[in-house]
DOMISE-934098 format. One line per 5 residues: number of its first residue (from 1); their letters; for each residue x, y, z of C-alpha. Coordinates in nm, 3 decimals, padded with zeros to 5 digits. Layout:
# residues N
NUM = A = X:Y:Z | ...;
This chain:
# residues 391
1 = MFIVR = 00.019:-00.014:00.025 | 00.273:00.217:00.118 | 00.431:00.173:-00.258 | 00.131:00.224:-00.443 | 00.086:00.567:-00.269;
6 = SLTKA = 00.407:00.660:-00.321 | 00.386:00.578:-00.671 | 00.026:00.795:-00.738 | 00.214:01.103:-00.507 | 00.533:01.076:-00.773;
11 = STKIA = 00.323:01.041:-01.093 | 00.106:01.333:-00.961 | 00.389:01.551:-00.940 | 00.557:01.468:-01.283 | 00.177:01.452:-01.486;
16 = RHESV = 00.071:01.825:-01.356 | 00.022:02.023:-01.617 | -00.221:02.302:-01.744 | -00.496:02.205:-02.004 | -00.505:02.423:-02.295;
21 = MLVAN = -00.822:02.431:-02.513 | -00.918:02.633:-02.798 | -01.134:02.840:-02.586 | -00.940:03.064:-02.283 | -01.036:02.948:-01.990;
26 = EDAAE = -01.135:03.243:-01.837 | -01.414:03.342:-02.131 | -01.545:02.947:-02.093 | -01.607:03.027:-01.703 | -01.735:03.375:-01.733;
31 = LDWTQ = -02.012:03.309:-02.008 | -02.363:03.239:-01.843 | -02.562:03.122:-02.112 | -02.859:03.078:-01.887 | -02.838:03.459:-01.822;
36 = SPPWR = -03.010:03.650:-02.115 | -02.711:03.910:-02.246 | -02.755:04.291:-02.316 | -02.710:04.236:-02.695 | -03.032:04.005:-02.696;
41 = VSPTV = -03.249:04.283:-02.511 | -03.252:04.520:-02.836 | -03.064:04.359:-03.118 | -02.945:04.577:-03.398 | -03.135:04.638:-03.708;
46 = VTDGP = -03.015:04.815:-04.025 | -03.316:04.839:-04.217 | -03.146:04.910:-04.562 | -02.779:04.933:-04.695 | -02.454:04.756:-04.585;
51 = VDIAW = -02.371:04.610:-04.259 | -02.046:04.635:-04.061 | -01.962:04.269:-03.976 | -01.722:04.126:-03.780 | -01.600:03.784:-03.832;
56 = IMSPP = -01.413:03.618:-03.518 | -01.240:03.310:-03.658 | -00.896:03.112:-03.532 | -00.599:03.197:-03.760 | -00.674:03.053:-04.107;
61 = GLESG = -00.419:02.750:-04.255 | -00.295:02.683:-04.607 | -00.510:02.342:-04.605 | -00.804:02.441:-04.368 | -01.078:02.347:-04.591;
66 = GHQNL = -01.306:02.491:-04.313 | -01.114:02.839:-04.378 | -01.130:02.833:-04.737 | -01.507:02.808:-04.742 | -01.533:03.075:-04.465;
71 = FRFID = -01.320:03.340:-04.685 | -01.539:03.245:-04.966 | -01.897:03.383:-04.762 | -01.684:03.692:-04.647 | -01.603:03.767:-05.003;
76 = IAEKA = -01.972:03.702:-05.131 | -02.091:03.932:-04.843 | -01.848:04.182:-04.926 | -01.936:04.162:-05.324 | -02.280:04.265:-05.208;
81 = GHRCS = -02.171:04.581:-05.025 | -02.133:04.442:-04.659 | -01.800:04.575:-04.511 | -01.605:04.288:-04.325 | -01.339:04.280:-04.056;
86 = IYLYT = -01.183:03.959:-03.945 | -01.089:03.936:-03.551 | -00.828:03.604:-03.501 | -00.893:03.432:-03.164 | -00.629:03.216:-03.018;
91 = TSAAA = -00.518:03.014:-02.736 | -00.209:02.887:-02.843 | 00.141:03.030:-02.729 | 00.300:03.083:-03.061 | 00.305:03.411:-03.216;
96 = VSIPD = 00.056:03.504:-03.527 | 00.186:03.681:-03.804 | -00.072:03.849:-03.986 | 00.179:03.982:-04.272 | 00.236:03.617:-04.326;
101 = IRAML = -00.152:03.516:-04.328 | -00.211:03.808:-04.556 | 00.108:03.641:-04.758 | -00.042:03.293:-04.728 | -00.414:03.414:-04.841;
106 = KSAGA = -00.308:03.617:-05.146 | -00.059:03.312:-05.260 | -00.319:03.028:-05.183 | -00.530:02.925:-05.512 | -00.829:02.813:-05.251;
111 = YPEVA = -00.858:03.144:-05.093 | -01.066:03.407:-05.256 | -00.874:03.819:-05.232 | -01.105:03.992:-04.952 | -01.075:04.325:-04.863;
116 = ARITM = -01.156:04.234:-04.487 | -00.902:04.394:-04.258 | -00.753:04.117:-04.056 | -00.693:04.194:-03.679 | -00.597:03.992:-03.346;
121 = YDRDQ = -00.929:03.986:-03.133 | -00.842:04.173:-02.799 | -01.120:04.112:-02.527 | -01.064:04.480:-02.375 | -01.112:04.620:-02.708;
126 = GVDAS = -01.330:04.415:-02.859 | -01.473:04.484:-03.190 | -01.499:04.828:-03.351 | -01.764:05.057:-03.231 | -01.931:05.064:-03.566;
131 = TQAIF = -02.029:04.725:-03.591 | -02.339:04.550:-03.676 | -02.303:04.224:-03.723 | -02.103:03.956:-03.525 | -02.031:03.600:-03.645;
136 = ATGWE = -01.887:03.312:-03.463 | -01.718:03.098:-03.710 | -01.597:02.784:-03.479 | -01.723:02.686:-03.161 | -01.443:02.851:-02.974;
141 = TAYPA = -01.523:03.190:-03.116 | -01.848:03.188:-03.015 | -01.734:03.233:-02.690 | -01.578:03.606:-02.742 | -01.869:03.650:-02.953;
146 = YLDTS = -02.099:03.612:-02.688 | -01.909:03.802:-02.436 | -01.811:04.085:-02.630 | -01.968:04.426:-02.545 | -02.146:04.526:-02.866;
151 = DARRF = -02.477:04.568:-02.942 | -02.438:04.430:-03.300 | -02.670:04.126:-03.390 | -02.494:03.795:-03.332 | -02.477:03.508:-03.623;
156 = YFVQD = -02.289:03.166:-03.618 | -02.180:03.062:-03.930 | -02.167:02.652:-03.845 | -02.002:02.422:-04.075 | -01.996:02.114:-03.860;
161 = YEASF = -02.145:01.954:-03.560 | -01.829:02.057:-03.362 | -01.916:01.865:-03.022 | -01.881:01.585:-03.197 | -01.454:01.640:-03.264;
166 = YPLGT = -01.425:01.516:-02.924 | -01.458:01.235:-02.675 | -01.724:01.297:-02.405 | -01.575:01.537:-02.177 | -01.565:01.926:-02.088;
171 = ESLLA = -01.464:02.035:-02.453 | -01.767:01.850:-02.645 | -01.975:01.989:-02.370 | -01.825:02.345:-02.440 | -01.859:02.307:-02.779;
176 = GNTYN = -02.238:02.180:-02.796 | -02.323:02.449:-02.528 | -02.258:02.723:-02.794 | -02.582:02.617:-02.990 | -02.774:02.714:-02.687;
181 = FGFHG = -02.630:03.084:-02.696 | -02.913:03.223:-02.856 | -02.699:03.332:-03.210 | -02.852:03.306:-03.527 | -02.722:03.014:-03.734;
186 = ITAGG = -02.632:02.977:-04.098 | -02.537:02.677:-04.164 | -02.345:02.431:-04.421 | -02.598:02.225:-04.588 | -02.964:02.115:-04.445;
191 = WLAHK = -02.843:01.809:-04.195 | -02.695:02.077:-03.961 | -02.981:02.328:-03.978 | -03.235:02.065:-03.880 | -03.007:01.918:-03.630;
196 = LSTEY = -02.937:02.246:-03.431 | -03.341:02.344:-03.456 | -03.447:02.033:-03.332 | -03.238:01.920:-03.047 | -03.092:02.284:-02.930;
201 = GMTTD = -03.420:02.485:-03.068 | -03.141:02.751:-03.244 | -03.281:02.981:-03.503 | -03.155:02.828:-03.821 | -03.137:02.885:-04.241;
206 = HFDFA = -02.880:02.724:-04.451 | -02.710:02.740:-04.761 | -02.658:02.442:-04.989 | -02.332:02.298:-05.077 | -02.187:02.382:-05.440;
211 = VDKTH = -01.882:02.315:-05.667 | -01.667:02.557:-05.830 | -01.655:02.400:-06.203 | -01.334:02.648:-06.257 | -01.152:02.399:-06.082;
216 = YSVTN = -01.309:02.033:-06.135 | -01.433:01.935:-06.446 | -01.431:01.581:-06.701 | -01.101:01.602:-06.912 | -01.061:01.242:-06.944;
221 = VERRN = -01.297:01.102:-07.165 | -01.129:00.708:-07.141 | -01.174:00.450:-06.908 | -01.043:00.522:-06.567 | -00.819:00.262:-06.322;
226 = EVFFY = -00.751:00.445:-06.035 | -00.944:00.520:-05.717 | -00.904:00.798:-05.452 | -00.932:00.782:-05.091 | -00.985:01.117:-04.880;
231 = ARPVT = -00.705:01.019:-04.622 | -00.677:01.213:-04.320 | -00.541:01.025:-04.012 | -00.545:01.344:-03.798 | -00.905:01.412:-03.851;
236 = PRRAF = -01.119:01.122:-03.638 | -01.424:01.223:-03.847 | -01.300:01.110:-04.184 | -01.259:00.740:-04.042 | -00.925:00.702:-04.196;
241 = EFGLL = -00.900:00.372:-04.021 | -01.217:00.223:-04.124 | -01.153:00.351:-04.499 | -00.835:00.124:-04.461 | -01.004:-00.153:-04.393;
246 = ALAEF = -01.255:-00.097:-04.732 | -00.962:-00.060:-04.953 | -00.769:-00.359:-04.805 | -01.076:-00.564:-04.951 | -01.102:-00.343:-05.247;
251 = ARLKP = -00.739:-00.444:-05.339 | -00.804:-00.785:-05.273 | -01.134:-00.760:-05.521 | -00.940:-00.534:-05.757 | -00.580:-00.617:-05.751;
256 = DVRIN = -00.489:-00.438:-06.070 | -00.648:-00.090:-05.941 | -00.407:00.211:-05.836 | -00.547:00.327:-05.469 | -00.447:00.682:-05.453;
261 = LAGWD = -00.421:00.848:-05.071 | -00.465:01.211:-05.070 | -00.527:01.504:-04.783 | -00.205:01.388:-04.580 | 00.149:01.248:-04.566;
266 = VSNWN = 00.081:00.900:-04.462 | 00.411:00.750:-04.482 | 00.444:00.687:-04.173 | 00.157:00.467:-04.129 | 00.147:00.063:-04.190;
271 = IPFEY = -00.070:00.063:-04.481 | -00.199:-00.317:-04.559 | -00.190:-00.275:-04.960 | -00.017:-00.099:-05.253 | -00.069:00.264:-05.267;
276 = TNLSS = 00.043:00.610:-05.414 | 00.088:00.865:-05.139 | 00.002:01.197:-05.266 | 00.032:01.350:-04.943 | -00.160:01.751:-04.942;
281 = LDISE = -00.200:01.866:-05.302 | -00.296:02.209:-05.413 | -00.614:02.304:-05.545 | -00.502:02.351:-05.902 | -00.347:01.946:-05.864;
286 = LNAVY = -00.679:01.802:-05.781 | -00.850:01.809:-06.107 | -00.586:01.572:-06.256 | -00.558:01.350:-06.014 | -00.994:01.308:-06.004;
291 = NRCAA = -00.979:01.248:-06.359 | -00.763:00.920:-06.343 | -00.997:00.790:-06.071 | -01.330:00.610:-06.167 | -01.432:00.571:-05.767;
296 = GLVMS = -01.340:00.824:-05.457 | -01.396:00.705:-05.126 | -01.504:00.977:-04.878 | -01.590:00.922:-04.480 | -01.799:01.187:-04.323;
301 = LSNMS = -01.899:01.111:-03.992 | -02.064:01.439:-03.909 | -02.180:01.697:-04.177 | -02.075:01.583:-04.533 | -01.741:01.710:-04.693;
306 = LLPLE = -01.746:01.964:-04.988 | -01.554:01.672:-05.187 | -01.850:01.426:-05.326 | -01.972:01.733:-05.537 | -01.613:01.823:-05.637;
311 = LLSSG = -01.563:01.463:-05.731 | -01.876:01.464:-05.937 | -01.731:01.764:-06.138 | -01.458:01.561:-06.248 | -01.648:01.252:-06.343;
316 = VTPVV = -01.592:01.046:-06.045 | -01.825:00.846:-05.830 | -01.820:00.913:-05.495 | -01.882:00.645:-05.227 | -01.958:00.783:-04.895;
321 = NDGPN = -02.110:00.606:-04.592 | -02.467:00.660:-04.572 | -02.665:00.832:-04.307 | -02.847:01.135:-04.275 | -02.568:01.383:-04.201;
326 = NRMVS = -02.487:01.289:-04.581 | -02.834:01.236:-04.754 | -02.965:01.554:-04.610 | -02.694:01.758:-04.779 | -02.689:01.620:-05.109;
331 = DNPFI = -02.950:01.376:-05.304 | -02.773:01.375:-05.589 | -02.824:00.996:-05.750 | -02.481:00.954:-05.867 | -02.332:00.944:-05.498;
336 = EYVPA = -02.327:00.575:-05.383 | -02.434:00.604:-05.003 | -02.347:00.272:-04.878 | -02.374:00.091:-04.517 | -02.065:00.177:-04.347;
341 = SPQAI = -01.951:-00.218:-04.395 | -01.578:-00.223:-04.522 | -01.697:-00.540:-04.735 | -02.000:-00.370:-04.838 | -01.808:-00.022:-04.943;
346 = ARKMA = -01.542:-00.219:-05.100 | -01.799:-00.411:-05.334 | -01.939:-00.077:-05.420 | -01.642:00.038:-05.535 | -01.540:-00.269:-05.699;
351 = EVFDH = -01.885:-00.242:-05.886 | -01.804:00.126:-06.027 | -01.526:-00.041:-06.253 | -01.763:-00.306:-06.387 | -02.008:-00.003:-06.545;
356 = PDAVA = -02.016:-00.095:-06.893 | -02.107:00.260:-06.953 | -01.815:00.411:-06.767 | -01.716:00.707:-06.981 | -02.091:00.811:-07.029;
361 = RSIAM = -02.120:00.796:-06.692 | -01.839:00.991:-06.605 | -01.991:01.275:-06.845 | -02.338:01.263:-06.652 | -02.222:01.281:-06.329;
366 = SESVA = -02.018:01.579:-06.422 | -02.349:01.744:-06.559 | -02.565:01.669:-06.289 | -02.376:01.923:-06.074 | -02.336:02.158:-06.352;
371 = QVNWS = -02.551:02.423:-06.268 | -02.455:02.390:-05.864 | -02.313:02.718:-05.836 | -02.166:02.877:-05.494 | -02.353:03.221:-05.608;
376 = DSGVQ = -02.679:03.035:-05.562 | -02.555:02.933:-05.197 | -02.442:03.290:-05.159 | -02.767:03.397:-05.258 | -02.933:03.232:-04.978;
381 = FLAAF = -02.642:03.312:-04.704 | -02.782:03.683:-04.788 | -03.101:03.610:-04.781 | -03.098:03.460:-04.446 | -02.850:03.752:-04.314;
386 = EGAMR = -02.993:04.046:-04.447 | -03.316:03.930:-04.367 | -03.217:03.889:-03.970 | -03.068:04.192:-03.981 | -03.374:04.376:-04.134;
391 = G = -03.533:04.230:-03.820;
């Protein structure tokens, strides 16, 4: 018993550390969403003309698809005449260089060029006094958005159900709480809007997913003999290990088909079949890869990825795990929704290669999303935002 107690005491000393979450501890501790905040009493109304919008976000990265899509809608808001400012919120000890971020945004093909000024969020200063609308853009940013002393109307740009990003615990609880903050949610796709309104009573609108045809199109009108897997071992909701189980069986069924893994450098993973490690690709490189592939495996355990529509535009059959989180986002008839069985997914991928009309199907797939444009999604977003701002 003495030995056990001694070891326990020693391990406590060794293991002592300060937990660092995406949200600042003081912000999480101070926010009491069970009490009505001042900004909810008399929310700002703009009856006509442009709106001054503050977007609070984590620092964007070169390969952050969520940030790329977020900047797409900031660009849409600016093109509609609204004035945007970006505030970066982070608990990381690493220094954030705004000039470096500006340079990255300018050089990256996946980011649109926006006029919004970028600054660090300072809790003591808050957003500019002229701000009329504040957008939270990730669960951690909902805390400063709520606590800010501005009377601006609050919105939540929701791209995924972020409470599911964590095991049951503090962070999943804090993320889930943000859907109770009383913000007006504008969500990516209908599944999120339905989930947040029915489970949390949140006011929601949504915009539909779309695809940028300047990046994705059919250039190969021959039969294809490769497959694509969106391989993100660092993103649990993309079910990397599950995908490998399905691909191992697919490799047995179709040993002559090349398997491409892209999204992350997987050279340090033990993968039990022959594959091509494409690591992280620039958006300008994706269409050429897609046009070599007949099928693309995209696992989405929360909100659907943008990849299925991009694959369709390039003439690739998306194979996606079945579920309302995916079907409620897109009902495109060329998406193969499959029960989450590795064997079933492998068989469906193999069937894609057995279609006698594979080339004609590739062209038909691309045509099925020919009219699915981000400009239409922008119209939906602006109608929801401006409708709420006009009171």
